[in-house]
Residue frames relative to the residue before (quaternion, step in Angstrom):
aa qw qx qy qz dx dy dz
M 1.0000 0.0000 0.0000 0.0000 0.00 0.00 0.00
S 0.4946 -0.6690 0.4868 0.2662 3.56 -1.20 0.76
T 0.6659 -0.4495 0.3797 0.4586 3.61 -1.19 0.21
L 0.6811 0.4690 -0.3117 0.4680 3.68 0.84 -0.86
E 0.6380 0.5033 -0.3712 0.4493 3.66 0.88 -0.60
I 0.6463 0.4993 -0.3235 0.4778 3.58 0.95 -0.82
F 0.6339 0.5327 -0.3137 0.4648 3.57 0.96 -0.95
D 0.6840 0.4762 -0.2785 0.4773 3.63 0.79 -0.97
H 0.6173 0.5170 -0.3396 0.4862 3.68 1.01 -0.69
H 0.6471 0.5279 -0.3233 0.4450 3.51 0.83 -0.93
L 0.6712 0.4731 -0.3290 0.4663 3.60 0.84 -0.86
G 0.7091 0.4520 -0.2896 0.4571 3.63 0.82 -0.85
A 0.5976 0.6179 -0.3508 0.3716 3.63 1.11 -0.53
F 0.5564 0.5890 -0.4209 0.4078 3.59 1.09 -0.26
A 0.6481 0.4904 -0.3504 0.4654 3.60 0.95 -0.42
L 0.7127 0.4637 -0.2561 0.4598 3.62 1.23 -0.35
G 0.6254 -0.5797 0.3152 0.4164 3.55 1.33 -0.18
V 0.7189 -0.4744 0.3088 0.4034 3.46 -1.39 0.18
D 0.6289 0.5202 -0.3795 0.4357 3.65 0.93 -0.56
E 0.6493 0.4880 -0.3297 0.4812 3.58 0.98 -0.52
L 0.6014 0.5441 -0.3419 0.4747 3.52 1.03 -0.71
L 0.6385 0.5624 -0.3168 0.4191 3.65 0.84 -0.96
K 0.5773 0.6249 -0.3799 0.3630 3.61 1.06 -0.75
D 0.6736 0.5009 -0.3041 0.4504 3.61 1.20 -0.53
Y 0.6960 0.4188 -0.2485 0.5277 3.68 1.23 -0.17
D 0.1764 -0.7286 0.6428 0.1575 3.51 -1.46 0.18
A 0.7830 -0.3930 0.2459 0.4148 3.57 -1.37 0.12
S 0.6969 0.4457 -0.2731 0.4910 3.66 1.23 -0.42
S 0.4718 0.6915 -0.4456 0.3171 3.62 1.24 -0.23
V 0.1093 -0.7733 0.6227 0.0484 3.52 -1.28 0.57
I 0.1180 -0.7447 0.6450 0.1242 3.63 -1.10 0.61
L 0.1636 -0.7869 0.5900 0.0774 3.58 -0.89 0.99
T 0.0428 -0.7829 0.6205 -0.0143 3.51 -1.00 0.97
N 0.6060 -0.5491 0.3843 0.4284 3.52 -1.17 -0.01
S 0.6847 0.4792 -0.2752 0.4752 3.53 1.27 -0.01
G 0.7335 -0.2703 0.1679 0.6007 3.55 1.46 0.15
H 0.4442 -0.6734 0.5260 0.2694 3.42 -1.39 -0.43
S 0.2028 -0.7422 0.6199 0.1541 3.60 -1.27 0.35
R 0.0333 -0.8309 0.5553 -0.0120 3.55 -0.62 1.15
G 0.7776 0.2723 -0.2261 0.5197 3.58 -0.90 0.90
L 0.7146 -0.5070 0.2990 0.3781 3.55 -1.32 0.50
E 0.7193 0.4634 -0.3082 0.4158 3.53 0.82 -0.95
E 0.6507 0.4700 -0.3291 0.4973 3.66 1.06 -0.67
I 0.6379 0.4835 -0.3662 0.4745 3.68 0.97 -0.49
R 0.5675 0.5501 -0.3804 0.4803 3.63 1.12 -0.69
T 0.6841 0.4843 -0.3054 0.4519 3.64 0.78 -0.92
F 0.6241 0.5346 -0.3387 0.4583 3.59 0.94 -0.86
F 0.7332 0.4277 -0.2575 0.4617 3.64 0.69 -1.00
S 0.6044 0.5193 -0.3837 0.4668 3.66 1.07 -0.65
S 0.6664 0.4991 -0.3181 0.4535 3.56 0.84 -0.89
F 0.6693 0.5022 -0.3178 0.4460 3.57 0.88 -0.92
L 0.7044 0.4788 -0.2809 0.4423 3.58 0.81 -0.88
A 0.6529 0.5128 -0.2967 0.4719 3.51 1.14 -0.74
S 0.6564 0.5144 -0.3163 0.4522 3.64 1.20 -0.46
L 0.5906 0.6011 -0.3851 0.3763 3.63 1.21 -0.30
P 0.4813 -0.6480 0.5197 0.2799 3.44 -1.19 0.79
D 0.6955 -0.5202 0.3110 0.3859 3.62 -1.13 0.69
D 0.7737 0.3452 -0.2232 0.4821 3.62 0.90 -0.79
F 0.2786 0.8040 -0.4923 0.1833 3.63 1.20 0.20
W 0.6997 0.4772 -0.2882 0.4469 3.63 0.83 -0.85
N 0.5204 0.6175 -0.3680 0.4608 3.55 1.24 -0.48
D 0.7903 0.3297 -0.1513 0.4938 3.55 1.04 -0.84
F 0.4222 0.6956 -0.4536 0.3634 3.55 1.37 0.18
Q 0.0536 0.7596 -0.6440 0.0737 3.62 -0.95 0.95
V 0.3018 -0.6827 0.6402 0.1815 3.43 -1.17 1.02
L 0.2625 -0.7945 0.5410 0.0846 3.58 -0.75 1.24
E 0.7549 -0.0556 0.0830 0.6482 3.50 1.20 -0.87
K 0.0020 -0.7548 0.6543 -0.0458 3.50 -1.12 0.85
E 0.0801 0.8120 -0.5589 0.1479 3.57 -0.58 1.17
V 0.0064 -0.7465 0.6637 0.0468 3.63 -0.99 0.81
V 0.0410 0.7339 -0.6775 0.0262 3.41 -1.27 1.00
G 0.8252 -0.0634 -0.0442 0.5595 3.53 -0.47 1.32
D 0.8150 -0.2275 0.1829 0.5006 3.49 -0.65 -1.19
V 0.6236 0.5384 -0.3112 0.4737 3.53 1.40 0.06
A 0.1441 -0.7629 0.6298 0.0230 3.52 -1.01 1.11
Y 0.1219 -0.8051 0.5804 -0.0085 3.62 -0.87 0.91
L 0.0265 -0.8044 0.5917 -0.0467 3.61 -0.76 0.97
V 0.0545 -0.7246 0.6854 0.0477 3.51 -1.02 0.90
W 0.0876 0.7924 -0.5961 0.0953 3.71 -0.78 0.99
S 0.1085 -0.7395 0.6541 0.1164 3.42 -1.58 0.15
A 0.0617 -0.7494 0.6536 0.0865 3.43 -1.40 0.23
K 0.0038 -0.8334 0.5526 -0.0057 3.49 0.62 1.14
P 0.5794 -0.1619 -0.7941 -0.0864 1.52 -2.15 1.31
Y 0.5108 0.6993 -0.4081 0.2889 3.61 1.19 0.03
V 0.7536 0.1006 -0.0298 0.6489 3.61 1.02 -0.81
A 0.3182 -0.7766 0.5139 0.1779 3.62 -0.49 1.08
L 0.7520 -0.1696 0.1357 0.6223 3.43 1.11 -0.84
A 0.0799 0.7729 -0.6284 0.0373 3.63 -1.07 0.77
T 0.1920 -0.7724 0.5955 0.1090 3.50 -1.33 0.53
D 0.0700 -0.7548 0.6485 0.0691 3.61 -1.10 0.56
T 0.0296 -0.7743 0.6319 0.0155 3.53 -1.03 0.85
M 0.1394 -0.8278 0.5432 -0.0169 3.63 -0.71 1.17
L 0.1472 -0.7166 0.6723 0.1133 3.56 -1.05 0.79
I 0.0971 -0.8221 0.5601 -0.0312 3.42 -0.64 1.37
H 0.0732 0.7920 -0.6043 0.0473 3.57 -0.86 0.98
D 0.8560 0.0410 -0.0371 0.5141 3.58 -1.03 0.74
G 0.7237 -0.4999 0.2233 0.4202 3.54 0.98 1.09
K 0.6855 0.4060 -0.3094 0.5191 3.57 1.13 0.40
I 0.4387 -0.6191 0.5625 0.3284 3.63 -1.22 0.49
V 0.3001 -0.7617 0.5654 0.1004 3.55 -0.58 1.32
T 0.7856 -0.0625 0.0818 0.6101 3.55 0.76 -1.04
Q 0.0381 -0.7777 0.6274 -0.0012 3.58 -1.15 0.89
T 0.1159 -0.7467 0.6405 0.1373 3.52 -1.05 0.67
F 0.1032 -0.7786 0.6190 0.0007 3.54 -1.21 0.78
T 0.0795 0.7924 -0.5980 0.0900 3.51 -0.81 1.05
K 0.0611 -0.7784 0.6222 0.0559 3.57 -0.81 0.84
F 0.2544 -0.7822 0.5578 0.1107 3.54 -1.04 0.86
């Protein structure tokens, strides 16, 4: 699958739950945030489980993609979900159909 296909799958997987999200990662994947990192499938499962559980019921109604770009193996996303998240960015390095490294920052 191409970088764009993995990126699009990742965005759509939020509606389907953590198991679907994990299909984009493998045991060596890592997510870096301003509060630490999650490495491997179990830690990434915990990260997404906590993130999804923390969202208010109407979060996805307010979710907006502000910028989406793919260059080679790198995918970049700027999004918001006001009033809950004013601005956030995700950057993903994708190799062999998996997200190898992802950064996530919300402002």
